[in-house]
N, C-alpha and C positions, 0 to 999 in steps of 0.2 A: 504494500500500500504506500503510495507516495505521501510525502509530508511537505507542507508549506509552512514557512516561517514568514510572518509579515508584521509590519508595524511602523511606528514613527519614533524618532529620537530627536528631542530638542537639543540644540548645540549652543554652548556658551559662545556668543559672538567674538569675544576676546581670544578664544582658543579654537576658532573654526579651522585655521590652517593645521593645527595639531590634529584635529579630528579627521580632516580630509586625508592627511598623510597616513594616519593610522589605518583608516578604512581602506585606502588604496593598497597598502602593503598586505593587509589580510585578504582583500579581494583577489589579488593576483595569485596568492597561494591557494586559496579556497577553490578557485575555478579549475585547478589542476586535480582536485580530489576525486577519487572514485565515488560515484553516486551523486555528485553535484550536477544537477540539471540546469540550475540557474542560481546566481548569487549576485544581487544587484543592490547598490545603494544609489539613491537619487536625491536631488535637492528639490524641495517643494517650490512650485511655481510662484507662490505668493510670499512665502517666508523663507528666505535663503538660509536661515539658521534652523530649519527643520529638515531632517533627513528621513527619507522613506527607505525601508528595508524590505526586500522580497527575496526569498530563498525557495528553491524547489529541489527536493531530494528524492531519489528513487525509492528509498525506504528509511524507516526510523533508525536502523542500525548505522546507516551512512551518516545521518545527522549526529547521532550519538558519538560516533568516532570523530567527527569534525570538532565537536565541542571539547575534545581532549587534546587536540593537536596544538603545538607550540604557538603558531600564529594566531589561533583563536583565543587561547589562554592569555596571550599578550594583549590582544585587543580588549578583551573583557577586563583585564587589569587596568588598562589605561582609561577606559570609558568614564569612570567616576570623575576623572580630572577634567574632562571636556563636556560632559553632558550638562545641559543648562536647565534641567527640569525633569519631570517624570517621563521616562520612556514607556511606550505602550507597544509591546511586542508579544505576539501570540504564535502558538504552534497548532497546526491543523492537519489532521489526517484526511486524505482524499481517497475515497473508495471508487469514484468514477469521474469521468470528465470527457470533454470533447470540444470541438471547435465552436466558438461563439459567433465569430464573423467570418 
């Protein structure tokens, strides 16, 4: 069963560059991982200090393995230093799906 991780992360404007660099480093490594179908951070169109996160994994075991890897542990350790409010991130199991458009 596929797993989606999605949510938003408010960024402290004074530390936005630190956040961008940390996210880019983790993203580059994560996209190489087995089971990673998508791993994307994007900036909100209205609020440049709000990041959106979208991940798609082939199965829960792949996501669980990702959470233990050095680049992920490093990002999670750095996040409290640049997050500027309450992050809202959820994990969702997907039993089926198909093309929308």
